[in-house]
C-alpha positions as CSV (number, residue, x, y, z in Angstrom):
1,M,0.0,0.0,0.0
2,K,1.2,3.5,-0.7
3,A,1.9,6.2,1.8
4,V,1.3,9.9,1.1
5,I,2.9,12.9,2.7
6,L,2.1,16.5,1.8
7,T,5.1,18.8,2.2
8,A,4.2,21.8,0.0
9,G,3.3,24.5,2.4
10,R,5.5,27.4,3.6
11,A,4.6,27.1,7.3
12,A,4.6,30.8,8.1
13,R,3.8,30.2,11.8
14,L,7.2,28.5,12.2
15,R,9.3,31.3,10.9
16,P,12.2,32.0,11.1
17,Y,12.9,28.3,11.2
18,T,11.2,27.8,7.9
19,D,12.8,30.7,6.1
20,A,15.5,28.5,4.7
21,Q,14.0,25.0,4.9
22,P,10.6,23.4,4.6
23,K,8.7,22.4,7.8
24,A,9.1,18.7,7.0
25,L,12.9,19.0,7.4
26,L,12.8,20.8,10.8
27,E,14.5,18.7,13.4
28,V,12.7,17.4,16.5
29,A,15.3,16.2,19.0
30,D,17.9,16.2,16.3
31,V,15.9,14.1,13.8
32,P,14.0,15.7,10.9
33,I,10.2,15.3,11.1
34,L,10.0,13.8,7.6
35,R,12.7,11.3,8.4
36,R,10.8,10.2,11.5
37,S,7.6,9.8,9.5
38,I,9.1,7.8,6.7
39,A,11.0,5.5,9.1
40,A,7.7,4.8,11.0
41,L,5.9,4.0,7.8
42,R,8.6,1.6,6.7
43,R,8.5,-0.2,10.1
44,C,4.8,-0.6,9.6
45,G,5.2,-2.2,6.2
46,F,4.7,0.7,3.7
47,D,7.3,0.5,1.0
48,Q,5.9,2.9,-1.7
49,L,5.8,6.6,-1.0
50,V,4.2,9.6,-2.8
51,I,5.3,13.0,-1.6
52,G,3.6,16.2,-2.6
53,T,6.2,18.9,-2.8
54,G,6.2,22.7,-3.2
55,Y,8.1,25.1,-1.0
56,L,11.8,24.4,-1.4
57,A,11.0,21.1,-3.2
58,P,14.6,20.3,-4.2
59,M,15.6,20.1,-0.5
60,V,12.9,17.6,0.2
61,R,13.8,15.4,-2.8
62,E,17.5,15.4,-1.9
63,A,16.9,14.6,1.8
64,V,14.5,11.7,1.1
65,T,16.7,10.1,-1.6
66,T,19.8,10.5,0.6
67,W,18.1,9.0,3.7
68,F,16.3,6.2,1.9
69,P,18.0,5.4,-1.4
70,D,16.3,2.0,-1.7
71,L,12.7,3.4,-1.2
72,E,10.3,3.7,-4.1
73,V,9.3,7.4,-4.0
74,T,7.2,9.5,-6.4
75,F,7.5,13.3,-6.0
76,I,4.7,15.4,-7.4
77,D,5.2,19.2,-7.3
78,N,2.7,21.9,-6.6
79,P,4.2,25.0,-8.3
80,D,1.4,27.2,-6.9
81,F,2.2,26.4,-3.2
82,A,2.4,30.1,-2.3
83,T,-1.3,30.7,-3.2
84,T,-2.9,27.3,-2.5
85,Y,-3.6,25.1,0.5
86,N,-3.2,21.4,1.0
87,A,-6.5,20.4,-0.7
88,Y,-4.9,21.7,-3.9
89,S,-1.7,19.9,-3.2
90,L,-3.5,16.6,-2.6
91,S,-5.6,17.0,-5.7
92,R,-2.4,17.1,-7.8
93,L,-1.5,13.6,-6.6
94,R,-4.6,12.1,-8.2
95,P,-2.7,10.4,-11.1
96,A,-0.6,8.4,-8.6
97,L,-3.4,7.5,-6.2
98,D,-6.9,7.7,-7.5
99,G,-8.8,4.5,-6.8
100,E,-6.0,3.0,-4.7
101,P,-5.9,2.6,-0.9
102,F,-3.3,4.7,0.9
103,I,-2.3,6.2,4.2
104,L,-2.3,10.0,4.2
105,L,0.0,12.0,6.5
106,D,0.4,15.7,7.1
107,D,4.1,16.8,6.9
108,D,4.2,18.1,10.5
109,V,2.9,15.2,12.6
110,V,5.3,13.5,15.0
111,F,3.9,10.2,16.2
112,D,4.5,6.9,17.8
113,D,4.5,3.9,15.5
114,G,1.5,2.6,17.5
115,V,-0.7,5.3,15.9
116,V,-0.2,3.7,12.4
117,E,-0.5,0.2,13.9
118,L,-3.9,1.2,15.5
119,L,-5.2,2.3,12.2
120,L,-4.0,-0.8,10.4
121,E,-5.7,-2.9,13.2
122,R,-8.9,-1.0,12.9
123,G,-8.9,-1.3,9.1
124,L,-9.3,0.9,6.1
125,D,-11.3,4.2,6.3
126,S,-10.0,5.2,9.7
127,I,-8.7,8.5,11.0
128,A,-6.4,9.0,14.0
129,V,-7.9,11.2,16.7
130,R,-6.2,12.5,19.9
131,S,-8.7,13.0,22.7
132,V,-6.2,13.6,25.6
133,G,-3.9,16.6,26.1
134,G,-4.5,20.1,24.8
135,I,-7.1,20.2,22.1
136,H,-6.7,23.5,20.2
137,V,-9.7,25.5,19.2
138,D,-8.3,26.3,15.7
139,E,-7.2,22.7,14.9
140,V,-9.2,20.1,12.9
141,K,-11.7,18.5,15.2
142,I,-13.9,15.4,14.6
143,H,-17.4,14.8,15.7
144,A,-18.5,11.2,15.6
145,D,-21.5,9.1,16.5
146,A,-21.8,6.4,19.2
147,E,-20.0,3.9,17.0
148,D,-17.1,6.4,16.2
149,R,-18.3,7.0,12.7
150,V,-17.2,10.4,11.6
151,V,-20.1,12.8,11.3
152,Q,-18.3,16.1,10.9
153,I,-14.6,17.1,10.4
154,G,-13.2,20.6,10.3
155,T,-11.5,23.5,12.1
156,D,-14.7,25.4,12.7
157,L,-16.4,22.7,14.8
158,P,-16.9,23.4,18.5
159,L,-14.8,21.6,21.1
160,R,-17.9,20.6,23.0
161,G,-19.1,17.3,21.7
162,S,-16.0,16.5,19.6
163,M,-14.3,13.2,19.7
164,G,-11.0,15.0,19.7
165,E,-8.4,16.6,17.4
166,S,-7.4,15.0,14.1
167,V,-3.8,13.8,14.3
168,G,-3.2,14.2,10.6
169,V,-3.0,10.5,9.8
170,A,-5.7,8.7,7.9
171,L,-6.0,5.2,6.3
172,L,-8.3,5.3,3.2
173,S,-9.8,2.5,1.1
174,A,-9.9,2.4,-2.7
175,D,-13.5,3.4,-2.7
176,T,-12.9,6.4,-0.4
177,S,-9.9,7.3,-2.5
178,R,-12.1,7.5,-5.6
179,R,-14.7,9.6,-3.7
180,L,-12.1,11.9,-2.2
181,F,-10.4,12.7,-5.5
182,A,-13.8,13.2,-7.2
183,A,-14.7,15.7,-4.4
184,L,-11.4,17.4,-4.7
185,E,-11.8,17.8,-8.5
186,Q,-15.2,19.3,-7.9
187,R,-14.1,21.7,-5.2
188,V,-10.6,22.6,-6.4
189,D,-10.8,22.4,-10.2
190,Q,-14.4,23.2,-10.9
191,Q,-15.2,25.6,-8.0
192,G,-11.8,27.1,-7.6
193,L,-11.6,26.4,-3.9
194,V,-7.8,26.4,-3.8
195,T,-7.4,27.9,-0.4
196,E,-9.1,25.2,1.8
197,Y,-7.8,22.2,3.6
198,Y,-8.5,18.6,2.3
199,E,-10.7,18.0,5.3
200,A,-13.4,20.0,3.5
201,A,-13.4,17.4,0.8
202,I,-13.6,14.6,3.5
203,Q,-16.5,16.4,5.0
204,Q,-18.2,16.5,1.7
205,I,-17.9,12.7,1.0
206,V,-19.0,11.9,4.6
207,A,-22.1,14.1,4.0
208,E,-22.6,12.1,0.7
209,G,-22.5,8.8,2.5
210,A,-18.9,7.7,2.9
211,T,-18.1,5.9,6.1
212,L,-15.0,6.7,8.0
213,F,-14.2,5.9,11.7
214,G,-12.3,7.9,14.2
215,V,-9.7,6.0,16.1
216,D,-8.7,7.4,19.5
217,V,-4.9,7.0,19.9
218,G,-5.2,7.3,23.7
219,T,-1.9,8.0,25.3
220,L,0.2,7.3,22.3
221,Y,2.3,10.3,21.3
222,A,1.0,12.3,18.4
223,M,1.6,16.0,17.8
224,G,1.3,18.4,14.9
225,I,4.2,20.9,14.7
226,D,2.4,24.1,13.8
227,T,4.2,26.7,15.9
228,V,7.5,27.4,17.5
229,E,6.0,26.4,20.8
230,D,4.9,23.0,19.4
231,L,8.4,22.5,18.1
232,R,10.0,23.1,21.5
233,A,7.4,21.0,23.3
234,A,8.0,18.0,20.9
235,T,11.7,18.3,21.2
236,Q,11.5,18.3,25.0
237,T,9.5,15.1,25.0
238,L,11.3,13.2,22.2
239,S,14.8,14.2,23.4
240,Q,14.3,11.4,25.9
241,R,14.1,8.8,23.2
242,R,16.9,7.5,20.9
243,F,16.5,7.4,17.1
244,D,18.7,5.0,15.2
245,P,19.2,6.3,11.6
246,Y,20.4,2.9,10.5
247,T,17.5,0.7,11.8
248,Y,15.1,3.6,11.7
249,R,13.9,2.7,15.2
250,V,13.0,4.9,18.1
251,A,13.6,3.6,21.6
252,V,12.6,5.0,25.0
């Protein structure tokens, strides 16, 4: 199964750290975020990677091919990264993914391997949700029914009644892949909604009948690095763990 990571954005909230390098290459406890993510995916059995690039794309390409020279990677660029959001970036990946199951990751999420393992155990069409710790008002939240079926997803949902905050990791089936890219085509290409997040397309397909389940990651570590404060907090936590760049393993 393919794994997808979106790395196109400029990440203005992380300036000045992102003035000269993309967010995905920022180091958390001396290890780049993207390297951690790819290593975790490899440990969980994903051996094909699709990366959506944009801001400082050559740096991302060079880093990934240097770290993982034996990994099958497809890079697809979003040249309009400065004026578009990640829904547009994901829509550009359609030729490599449409109608195929895949796992989708944001480029800023730092997580325990167990997060991916939980999704694989739950099965396709599952979205990782963090219900413990600080849930931020402006982050993507998920409302679900009594059986954890996603009812609503988005940044504008109230905290009250939410299952929790989306981690930025989702495992999608072939059918959901087709539905998602059809929705993205409608929203991005036909309606010109180039400055929205891909969760808006997920909300559309859920409203149209697609079934996705929220999976609470419990106490497993999962954090999106959106701000300088996030970067410092993640570094403080993960500095207590050792990352082996040769076996790609993280140990407590």
